[in-house]
DSSP file (Angstrom, degrees, kcal/mol; ACC not computed):
  #  RESIDUE AA STRUCTURE BP1 BP2  ACC     N-H-->O    O-->H-N    N-H-->O    O-->H-N    TCO  KAPPA ALPHA  PHI   PSI    X-CA   Y-CA   Z-CA
    1    1 A M              0   0    0      0, 0.0    25,-0.0     0, 0.0     0, 0.0   0.000 360.0 360.0 360.0 134.9   16.7  146.9 -148.4
    2    2 A K        +     0   0    0      2,-0.0     2,-0.3     1,-0.0     0, 0.0   0.804 360.0  47.5 -73.7 -31.1   13.7  145.2 -150.0
    3    3 A F  S    S-     0   0    0      2,-0.0     2,-1.0     0, 0.0    -1,-0.0  -0.874  82.5-123.0-116.4 146.3   15.5  144.0 -153.1
    4    4 A K        +     0   0    0     -2,-0.3     2,-0.4    22,-0.0    -2,-0.0  -0.761  48.4 153.1 -89.6 103.2   18.8  142.2 -153.4
    5    5 A V        -     0   0    0     -2,-1.0     2,-0.4    22,-0.1    -2,-0.0  -0.988  20.9-169.6-132.0 139.4   20.9  144.4 -155.7
    6    6 A K        -     0   0    0     -2,-0.4     2,-0.5    20,-0.2    20,-0.2  -0.995   8.3-160.3-134.6 136.1   24.7  144.6 -155.7
    7    7 A K  E     -A   25   0A   0     18,-3.4    18,-2.5    -2,-0.4     2,-0.5  -0.966  14.4-147.0-115.2 130.9   27.0  147.0 -157.5
    8    8 A R  E     -A   24   0A   0     -2,-0.5     2,-0.6    16,-0.2    16,-0.2  -0.856   6.3-161.9-103.8 126.6   30.7  146.0 -158.0
    9    9 A Y  E     -A   23   0A   0     14,-3.4    14,-2.1    -2,-0.5     2,-0.2  -0.931  18.7-136.0-106.3 118.6   33.4  148.6 -158.0
   10   10 A S  E     -A   22   0A   0     -2,-0.6    12,-0.3    12,-0.2     3,-0.3  -0.477  12.1-162.1 -75.4 142.0   36.7  147.4 -159.6
   11   11 A L    >   +     0   0    0     10,-2.3     3,-2.1     7,-0.4    11,-0.2   0.156  59.3 113.9-104.5  15.3   40.0  148.1 -157.9
   12   12 A A  G >   +     0   0    0      9,-0.3     3,-1.8     7,-0.3     6,-0.2   0.774  62.6  71.4 -58.3 -28.0   42.0  147.5 -161.1
   13   13 A Q  G 3  S+     0   0    0      1,-0.3    -1,-0.3    -3,-0.3     3,-0.1   0.620  81.2  75.3 -66.6 -10.7   43.0  151.2 -161.2
   14   14 A L  G <  S-     0   0    0     -3,-2.1    -1,-0.3     1,-0.3     2,-0.2   0.570 105.6-115.9 -79.8  -7.4   45.3  150.5 -158.2
   15   15 A G    X   +     0   0    0     -3,-1.8     3,-2.0    -4,-0.2    -1,-0.3  -0.636  61.7   9.3 115.5-167.8   47.8  148.7 -160.4
   16   16 A E  T 3  S+     0   0    0      1,-0.3    -3,-0.0    -2,-0.2    -4,-0.0  -0.228 124.2  17.8 -57.7 132.5   49.4  145.4 -161.0
   17   17 A G  T 3  S+     0   0    0     54,-0.0     3,-0.4     4,-0.0    -1,-0.3   0.123 106.0  84.7  93.9 -19.7   47.8  142.6 -159.1
   18   18 A W    X   +     0   0    0     -3,-2.0     3,-1.7    -6,-0.2    -7,-0.4   0.415  55.3 104.1 -92.6   1.4   44.6  144.5 -158.3
   19   19 A E  T 3  S+     0   0    0      1,-0.3    -7,-0.3    -4,-0.2    -1,-0.2   0.807  87.9  37.3 -57.0 -34.1   42.9  143.6 -161.7
   20   20 A E  T 3  S+     0   0    0     -3,-0.4    -1,-0.3    -9,-0.1     2,-0.2   0.385  96.3 105.6 -99.2   3.5   40.6  141.0 -160.1
   21   21 A C    <   +     0   0    0     -3,-1.7   -10,-2.3    48,-0.1    -9,-0.3  -0.529  44.0 159.2 -87.0 153.1   40.0  142.9 -156.8
   22   22 A Y  E     -AB  10  70A   0     48,-0.8    48,-1.8   -12,-0.3     2,-0.4  -0.960  35.9-129.0-160.2 168.9   36.7  144.6 -156.2
   23   23 A L  E     -AB   9  69A   0    -14,-2.1   -14,-3.4    -2,-0.3     2,-0.4  -0.999  21.4-152.6-129.5 131.7   34.3  146.1 -153.6
   24   24 A D  E     +AB   8  68A   0     44,-3.7    43,-3.2    -2,-0.4    44,-1.3  -0.894  18.7 174.2-106.7 135.2   30.6  145.2 -153.6
   25   25 A F  E     -AB   7  66A   0    -18,-2.5   -18,-3.4    -2,-0.4    41,-0.2  -0.956  35.0-118.8-133.8 152.0   28.0  147.6 -152.3
   26   26 A S        -     0   0    0     39,-2.7   -20,-0.2    -2,-0.3     3,-0.1  -0.776  45.7-115.5 -80.3 136.6   24.2  147.7 -152.1
   27   27 A P        -     0   0    0      0, 0.0     2,-0.2     0, 0.0   -22,-0.1  -0.294  32.1 -93.2 -71.4 160.7   23.1  150.8 -154.1
   28   28 A F        -     0   0    0     73,-0.5     2,-0.2     4,-0.1    -3,-0.0  -0.522  40.6-137.4 -69.9 138.6   21.4  153.7 -152.5
   29   29 A T     >  -     0   0    0     -2,-0.2     4,-2.3     1,-0.1     5,-0.2  -0.539  21.9-111.5 -90.4 164.0   17.7  153.5 -152.6
   30   30 A M  H  > S+     0   0    0      1,-0.2     4,-2.5     2,-0.2     5,-0.2   0.861 120.1  57.3 -62.6 -34.8   15.4  156.4 -153.3
   31   31 A R  H  > S+     0   0    0      1,-0.2     4,-2.1     2,-0.2    -1,-0.2   0.925 108.4  45.8 -61.2 -44.1   14.2  156.3 -149.7
   32   32 A E  H  >>S+     0   0    0      2,-0.2     4,-3.5     1,-0.2     5,-1.0   0.882 110.9  53.1 -66.6 -38.5   17.8  156.7 -148.5
   33   33 A I  I  X>S+     0   0    0     -4,-2.3     4,-0.9     1,-0.2     5,-0.5   0.936 112.3  44.6 -61.5 -45.9   18.5  159.5 -151.0
   34   34 A N  I  <5S+     0   0    0     -4,-2.5    -1,-0.2    -5,-0.2    -2,-0.2   0.866 123.8  34.9 -67.2 -36.3   15.5  161.4 -149.8
   35   35 A E  I  <5S+     0   0    0     -4,-2.1     4,-0.2    -5,-0.2    -2,-0.2   0.896 130.4  25.0 -86.4 -42.9   16.3  160.9 -146.1
   36   36 A D  I ><5S+     0   0    0     -4,-3.5     3,-0.6    -5,-0.2     4,-0.3   0.835 117.3  51.9 -96.1 -36.2   20.1  160.9 -146.0
   37   37 A F  I >X<S+     0   0    0     -5,-1.0     3,-0.9    -4,-0.9     4,-0.8   0.700  92.3  72.6 -82.4 -18.1   21.3  163.0 -148.9
   38   38 A T  H >><S+     0   0    0     -5,-0.5     3,-0.6     1,-0.2     4,-0.6   0.832  91.0  61.1 -64.8 -28.9   19.1  166.0 -148.3
   39   39 A S  H <4 S+     0   0    0     -3,-0.6     3,-0.5     1,-0.2    -1,-0.2   0.782  97.7  58.5 -68.1 -25.1   21.4  166.9 -145.4
   40   40 A F  H X4 S+     0   0    0     -3,-0.9     3,-1.5    -4,-0.3    -1,-0.2   0.768  92.8  67.7 -73.6 -24.7   24.3  167.2 -147.7
   41   41 A A  H << S+     0   0    0     -4,-0.8    -1,-0.2    -3,-0.6    -2,-0.2   0.817 100.4  48.5 -64.8 -29.9   22.6  169.9 -149.7
   42   42 A S  T 3< S+     0   0    0     -4,-0.6    -1,-0.3    -3,-0.5    -2,-0.2   0.246  81.7 138.6 -95.2  14.0   22.8  172.3 -146.8
   43   43 A L    <   -     0   0    0     -3,-1.5     2,-1.0     1,-0.1     3,-0.1  -0.379  49.0-143.4 -62.9 128.6   26.5  171.6 -146.2
   44   44 A D    >   -     0   0    0      1,-0.2     3,-2.0    -2,-0.1     7,-0.3  -0.828  11.3-166.3 -93.7 100.3   28.6  174.7 -145.4
   45   45 A K  T 3  S+     0   0    0     -2,-1.0    -1,-0.2     1,-0.3     6,-0.1   0.677  85.6  58.5 -63.3 -17.4   31.9  174.0 -147.2
   46   46 A D  T 3  S+     0   0    0      1,-0.1    -1,-0.3    -3,-0.1     3,-0.1   0.527  89.5  81.1 -89.3  -6.7   33.5  176.8 -145.3
   47   47 A D    <>  -     0   0    0     -3,-2.0     4,-2.1     1,-0.2     3,-0.3  -0.879  65.2-160.0-103.4 108.0   32.7  175.4 -141.9
   48   48 A P  H  > S+     0   0    0      0, 0.0     4,-2.4     0, 0.0     5,-0.2   0.847  92.3  53.4 -55.8 -36.9   35.2  172.6 -140.9
   49   49 A K  H  > S+     0   0    0      2,-0.2     4,-2.5     1,-0.2     5,-0.2   0.912 108.5  49.3 -65.3 -41.6   32.9  171.1 -138.4
   50   50 A S  H  > S+     0   0    0     -3,-0.3     4,-2.3     2,-0.2    -1,-0.2   0.898 111.5  49.0 -62.8 -41.8   30.1  170.8 -141.0
   51   51 A V  H  X S+     0   0    0     -4,-2.1     4,-2.6    -7,-0.3    -2,-0.2   0.903 111.1  50.1 -65.4 -41.7   32.5  169.2 -143.4
   52   52 A T  H  X S+     0   0    0     -4,-2.4     4,-2.6     2,-0.2     5,-0.2   0.917 110.4  49.4 -63.1 -44.2   33.7  166.7 -140.8
   53   53 A V  H  X S+     0   0    0     -4,-2.5     4,-2.2     2,-0.2    -2,-0.2   0.926 113.0  46.9 -60.7 -45.2   30.1  165.8 -139.8
   54   54 A A  H  X S+     0   0    0     -4,-2.3     4,-2.5     2,-0.2    -2,-0.2   0.900 112.0  50.9 -64.3 -41.3   29.2  165.2 -143.5
   55   55 A S  H  X S+     0   0    0     -4,-2.6     4,-2.3     1,-0.2    -2,-0.2   0.917 111.3  47.7 -62.7 -44.1   32.4  163.2 -144.1
   56   56 A N  H  X S+     0   0    0     -4,-2.6     4,-2.2     2,-0.2    -1,-0.2   0.882 111.6  50.7 -64.4 -38.4   31.6  161.0 -141.0
   57   57 A K  H  X S+     0   0    0     -4,-2.2     4,-2.4    -5,-0.2    -2,-0.2   0.917 110.8  48.2 -66.1 -42.6   28.0  160.5 -142.2
   58   58 A M  H  X S+     0   0    0     -4,-2.5     4,-2.6     2,-0.2    -2,-0.2   0.898 109.7  53.6 -64.6 -39.4   29.1  159.5 -145.7
   59   59 A T  H  X S+     0   0    0     -4,-2.3     4,-2.5     1,-0.2    -1,-0.2   0.923 110.1  46.9 -59.8 -44.8   31.7  157.1 -144.2
   60   60 A E  H  X S+     0   0    0     -4,-2.2     4,-2.5     2,-0.2    -2,-0.2   0.901 110.3  52.7 -65.1 -40.4   28.9  155.4 -142.1
   61   61 A L  H  X S+     0   0    0     -4,-2.4     4,-1.6     2,-0.2    -2,-0.2   0.932 111.0  47.3 -59.3 -45.4   26.6  155.2 -145.2
   62   62 A L  H  X S+     0   0    0     -4,-2.6     4,-1.1     1,-0.2    -2,-0.2   0.924 111.4  50.1 -62.9 -44.7   29.4  153.5 -147.2
   63   63 A K  H  < S+     0   0    0     -4,-2.5     3,-0.5     1,-0.2    -1,-0.2   0.907 110.9  49.8 -60.4 -41.3   30.1  151.1 -144.3
   64   64 A N  H  < S+     0   0    0     -4,-2.5    -1,-0.2     1,-0.2    -2,-0.2   0.805 113.5  46.1 -68.0 -28.5   26.4  150.2 -144.1
   65   65 A K  H  < S+     0   0    0     -4,-1.6   -39,-2.7    -5,-0.2    -1,-0.2   0.587  86.7 112.9 -88.3 -11.3   26.2  149.6 -147.8
   66   66 A Y  E  <  +B   25   0A   0     -4,-1.1   -41,-0.3    -3,-0.5     3,-0.1  -0.425  34.8 173.0 -69.7 132.0   29.3  147.5 -148.0
   67   67 A V  E     -     0   0A   0    -43,-3.2     2,-0.3     1,-0.4   -42,-0.2   0.777  53.8 -70.8-105.0 -42.2   28.7  143.9 -148.9
   68   68 A G  E     +B   24   0A   0    -44,-1.3   -44,-3.7    14,-0.1    -1,-0.4  -0.931  50.0 170.6 164.4 175.2   32.2  142.5 -149.4
   69   69 A G  E     -B   23   0A   0     12,-0.3    12,-2.5    -2,-0.3     2,-0.3  -0.975  24.4-109.2 172.4 179.1   35.3  142.5 -151.6
   70   70 A T  E     +BC  22  80A   0    -48,-1.8   -48,-0.8    -2,-0.3     2,-0.3  -0.938  29.0 161.7-133.5 156.0   38.9  141.6 -152.1
   71   71 A G  E     - C   0  79A   0      8,-2.4     8,-3.1    -2,-0.3     2,-0.5  -0.922  41.0 -86.6-156.5 179.4   42.2  143.4 -152.2
   72   72 A L  E     - C   0  78A   0     -2,-0.3     6,-0.2     6,-0.2     2,-0.1  -0.837  35.7-145.1 -99.1 132.2   45.9  142.8 -151.9
   73   73 A D    >   -     0   0    0      4,-2.7     3,-2.0    -2,-0.5    -1,-0.0  -0.231  42.5 -82.6 -82.4-176.2   47.6  142.9 -148.5
   74   74 A A  T 3  S+     0   0    0      1,-0.3    -1,-0.1     2,-0.1    -2,-0.0   0.705 131.4  51.9 -62.9 -20.2   51.1  144.2 -148.0
   75   75 A T  T 3  S-     0   0    0      2,-0.1    -1,-0.3     0, 0.0     3,-0.1   0.475 120.5-105.8 -94.4  -2.5   52.6  140.9 -149.1
   76   76 A G  S <  S+     0   0    0     -3,-2.0     2,-0.3     1,-0.3    -2,-0.1   0.533  74.3 139.8  90.9   7.1   50.7  140.8 -152.4
   77   77 A K        -     0   0    0      1,-0.1    -4,-2.7    -5,-0.0     2,-0.4  -0.672  58.3-116.0 -85.9 137.5   48.2  138.1 -151.2
   78   78 A V  E     +C   72   0A   0     -2,-0.3     2,-0.3    -6,-0.2    -6,-0.2  -0.606  45.9 171.7 -73.5 125.2   44.6  138.5 -152.2
   79   79 A V  E     -C   71   0A   0     -8,-3.1    -8,-2.4    -2,-0.4     2,-0.2  -0.899  38.0 -95.3-132.0 159.9   42.5  138.9 -149.0
   80   80 A D  E     -C   70   0A   0     -2,-0.3     2,-0.6   -10,-0.2   -10,-0.3  -0.558  35.5-134.2 -71.7 138.7   38.9  139.7 -148.1
   81   81 A I        -     0   0    0    -12,-2.5   -12,-0.3    -2,-0.2     2,-0.1  -0.871  21.7-150.2 -95.9 121.5   38.4  143.4 -147.3
   82   82 A K    >>  -     0   0    0     -2,-0.6     3,-1.6   -14,-0.1     4,-0.6  -0.461  27.5-105.2 -87.1 161.9   36.3  143.8 -144.2
   83   83 A R  G >4 S+     0   0    0      1,-0.3     3,-1.2     2,-0.2     4,-0.3   0.886 122.2  52.5 -53.0 -43.2   34.0  146.7 -143.5
   84   84 A D  G 34 S+     0   0    0      1,-0.2     3,-0.3     2,-0.1    -1,-0.3   0.625 100.5  64.1 -72.7 -11.5   36.4  148.2 -141.1
   85   85 A D  G X4 S+     0   0    0     -3,-1.6     3,-2.1     1,-0.2     4,-0.4   0.632  76.7  89.3 -82.9 -14.4   39.2  148.1 -143.7
   86   86 A L  G X< S+     0   0    0     -3,-1.2     3,-1.5    -4,-0.6    -1,-0.2   0.866  83.9  52.4 -54.3 -42.0   37.5  150.5 -146.1
   87   87 A L  G 3  S+     0   0    0     -3,-0.3    -1,-0.3    -4,-0.3    -2,-0.1   0.564  99.6  64.9 -76.4  -5.6   39.1  153.6 -144.6
   88   88 A D  G <  S+     0   0    0     -3,-2.1    -1,-0.3    -4,-0.1    -2,-0.2   0.517  84.7  94.1 -89.4  -6.6   42.5  152.0 -145.0
   89   89 A L  S <  S-     0   0    0     -3,-1.5     5,-0.1    -4,-0.4    -3,-0.0  -0.438  96.4 -78.6 -77.5 158.7   42.1  152.1 -148.8
   90   90 A P    >>  -     0   0    0      0, 0.0     3,-1.5     0, 0.0     4,-1.4  -0.247  38.8-118.8 -57.2 146.1   43.5  155.0 -150.7
   91   91 A A  H 3> S+     0   0    0      1,-0.3     4,-2.7     2,-0.2     5,-0.2   0.831 113.1  64.4 -56.0 -34.0   41.3  158.2 -150.6
   92   92 A E  H 3> S+     0   0    0      1,-0.2     4,-2.0     2,-0.2    -1,-0.3   0.826 100.6  52.1 -61.7 -30.0   40.9  158.0 -154.4
   93   93 A V  H <> S+     0   0    0     -3,-1.5     4,-2.8     2,-0.2    -1,-0.2   0.945 110.2  46.0 -70.1 -48.0   39.1  154.6 -154.0
   94   94 A I  H  X S+     0   0    0     -4,-1.4     4,-2.4     1,-0.2    -2,-0.2   0.921 114.4  48.5 -61.7 -43.3   36.6  156.0 -151.4
   95   95 A S  H  X S+     0   0    0     -4,-2.7     4,-2.2     1,-0.2    -1,-0.2   0.914 112.6  49.2 -60.8 -43.0   36.0  159.1 -153.6
   96   96 A G  H  X S+     0   0    0     -4,-2.0     4,-2.8    -5,-0.2    -2,-0.2   0.887 109.7  51.1 -63.7 -40.3   35.5  156.8 -156.6
   97   97 A V  H  X S+     0   0    0     -4,-2.8     4,-3.2     2,-0.2     5,-0.3   0.919 108.8  51.1 -64.1 -43.7   33.1  154.6 -154.7
   98   98 A I  H  X S+     0   0    0     -4,-2.4     4,-1.9     1,-0.2    -2,-0.2   0.936 113.9  44.1 -59.8 -46.0   31.0  157.6 -153.7
   99   99 A S  H  X S+     0   0    0     -4,-2.2     4,-0.6     2,-0.2    -2,-0.2   0.916 114.5  50.6 -62.8 -43.3   30.8  158.8 -157.3
  100  100 A F  H >< S+     0   0    0     -4,-2.8     3,-0.7     1,-0.2    -2,-0.2   0.926 114.6  41.8 -61.0 -48.3   30.1  155.3 -158.5
  101  101 A L  H 3< S+     0   0    0     -4,-3.2   -73,-0.5     1,-0.2    -1,-0.2   0.798 120.6  42.3 -73.0 -28.0   27.3  154.7 -156.1
  102  102 A S  H >< S+     0   0    0     -4,-1.9     3,-2.4    -5,-0.3     4,-0.5   0.345  80.9 136.9-101.2   7.4   25.8  158.1 -156.5
  103  103 A S  T << S+     0   0    0     -3,-0.7    -3,-0.1    -4,-0.6    -4,-0.0  -0.286  78.4   7.5 -57.5 136.2   26.1  158.3 -160.2
  104  104 A N  T 3> S+     0   0    0      1,-0.1     4,-2.6     4,-0.0    -1,-0.3   0.424  93.8 117.2  71.5   1.1   23.0  159.8 -161.8
  105  105 A L  H <> S+     0   0    0     -3,-2.4     4,-2.7     2,-0.2     5,-0.2   0.933  76.8  47.8 -63.3 -43.3   21.5  160.6 -158.5
  106  106 A T  H  > S+     0   0    0     -4,-0.5     4,-2.2     1,-0.2    -1,-0.2   0.936 114.7  44.7 -62.5 -46.4   21.5  164.3 -159.2
  107  107 A S  H  > S+     0   0    0      1,-0.2     4,-2.2     2,-0.2    -1,-0.2   0.868 113.2  51.6 -68.4 -34.0   20.0  163.8 -162.7
  108  108 A Q  H  X S+     0   0    0     -4,-2.6     4,-2.3     2,-0.2    -2,-0.2   0.920 110.4  48.1 -67.1 -42.2   17.4  161.4 -161.3
  109  109 A K  H  X S+     0   0    0     -4,-2.7     4,-2.4     2,-0.2    -2,-0.2   0.890 111.0  51.3 -64.7 -37.8   16.4  163.8 -158.6
  110  110 A K  H  X S+     0   0    0     -4,-2.2     4,-1.3    -5,-0.2    -1,-0.2   0.918 109.7  50.0 -63.7 -42.5   16.1  166.6 -161.2
  111  111 A K  H  < S+     0   0    0     -4,-2.2     4,-0.5     1,-0.2     3,-0.4   0.922 112.6  47.1 -60.7 -43.9   13.9  164.4 -163.3
  112  112 A L  H >< S+     0   0    0     -4,-2.3     3,-0.9     1,-0.2    -1,-0.2   0.887 110.8  51.1 -65.8 -38.9   11.6  163.6 -160.4
  113  113 A S  H 3< S+     0   0    0     -4,-2.4    -1,-0.2     1,-0.2    -2,-0.2   0.703 107.1  54.1 -75.3 -17.4   11.4  167.2 -159.3
  114  114 A T  T 3<        0   0    0     -4,-1.3    -1,-0.2    -3,-0.4    -2,-0.2   0.495 360.0 360.0 -93.1  -3.6   10.4  168.4 -162.8
  115  115 A K    <         0   0    0     -3,-0.9    -1,-0.2    -4,-0.5    -2,-0.1   0.450 360.0 360.0 -89.9 360.0    7.5  166.0 -163.1
């Protein structure tokens, strides 16, 4: 990425003790949107293999964009969350991160395509 930009996703929604925990990501660039996200447009939701491939690709994109963060371990201690720990977080977090990082992408692409 040419510019140093970081987006912080709060983990406070996970409950007591998580209020100060977070995940930091580099946002998607327009180049990545044009190159990587176009493949999702042709996703066949009825084909399990297609869905698995798309899910794996999104997981890799998230891992590549991950900068760092903190969370609570099983004992309640604040620990650093490593890139490989992301998939051990609740699914609602991963879904939320995807929405957070891709917010306004659809509307931005529509604006660009109408110009």
